[in-house]
N, C-alpha and C positions, 0 to 999 in steps of 0.2 A: 706302829700305827697309832696315831693320836686322833681323838675326836674332840671337837670344841662344841659342847652342848649349847652354848649361848646362841649359836647361829642355826639351830635346827629348825627347818621348815619342812613342808611336804615334799620339797624338791631340793634339799640340801645336797651339796657335792662333797664327796669324800676326797681328801688329798692325802696321798700316801707318799712320804718322803723316803728316798733311798740314799745311802751313803756313797754309792758308786753309780757310774753311768750304766744304763740298761741297753740291751739289744732291743730296738724298737719293734722288731718282728715278733717278739714274745709278749708284747704289751697289747693284749686283745681280750675280747669278751669270753674266750675259752679259758684264759688263764687268770682273769680277774672278773668277778661277777658278784651279783647280789641275788639272794633267794629269800623267799618267805621261810618260815620255820619248817614247813612241810616240803622244802626243797623246790618249790616252784620258782623258776628264774624270772627276774624282772628285766625289762629292756633297759639297757644303759648305754651311754656314750663314754668311751674310754679315750682319754687324751694323755699324751706323755710330753712333759716339758724337759727336754734334754739338757737345757742350760741349768735349770735349778734342780734337776734330778727328782722330779716328783710325777706321780700319776694322779689324774683326777678321774673319779668315777661319778658320772652324772646320771641320775635316773631320767628316763624318757617318759615315765609315768609316775604320778605322785605316790609317795608312800602313804599308806593308810594310817590314820591316827590310832594310837593304842595297839598297833600291830608290831610284832617283833620280826626282825629281819637278820640275815647273816651276810656279812661281807666276807668273800673268799678271795685269798691271794694264794695261788697254787705255787708249787715248786717249779713249775714250767716257766715262770718269769725268770729270765736269766740276765746276768750282767753282760756288758759289752764283750767280755772275754769268756763267756760261756758258763760262769759260775751260777749255780742254782741257790735258792734259799734253802737253808738246812731243813726247815719244816714248813708245811702249809700253815698259813695264818687264817683263822676263822674268828671273826669278831661279831658278837651278837649286839644288836642295838634296837632300840624302840623309839618310835617317833611320838 
C-alpha cells in the first residue's frame, strides 16, 4: 500500500494495487474500510479495477483536517483463486 502525500485533500482516494486478480465479491465495505482512531467507520465507496488490479477507496464524507484515520484491508480480501492476504493491513494517515 502506497500513499502519495502530494495529492492529499479532504476527499482524496486511496488506490491499493495488487499483484494478482481479485475475487470481486470480496472487495466490499466489510473487507476494506476507513475508521477514525476511535474505530468509528467512515462512509466510503469501494471500486475494483480488474484490468489494472487495484482497489480505490473513496470517502463519501470529507476527512477532517488534522484528524488521524486508519485504512483497513482485511484478510477477507481474496484472490480470484481464493488466496487470502497473509496479514491484515492497517495504515494510519493524517489529513
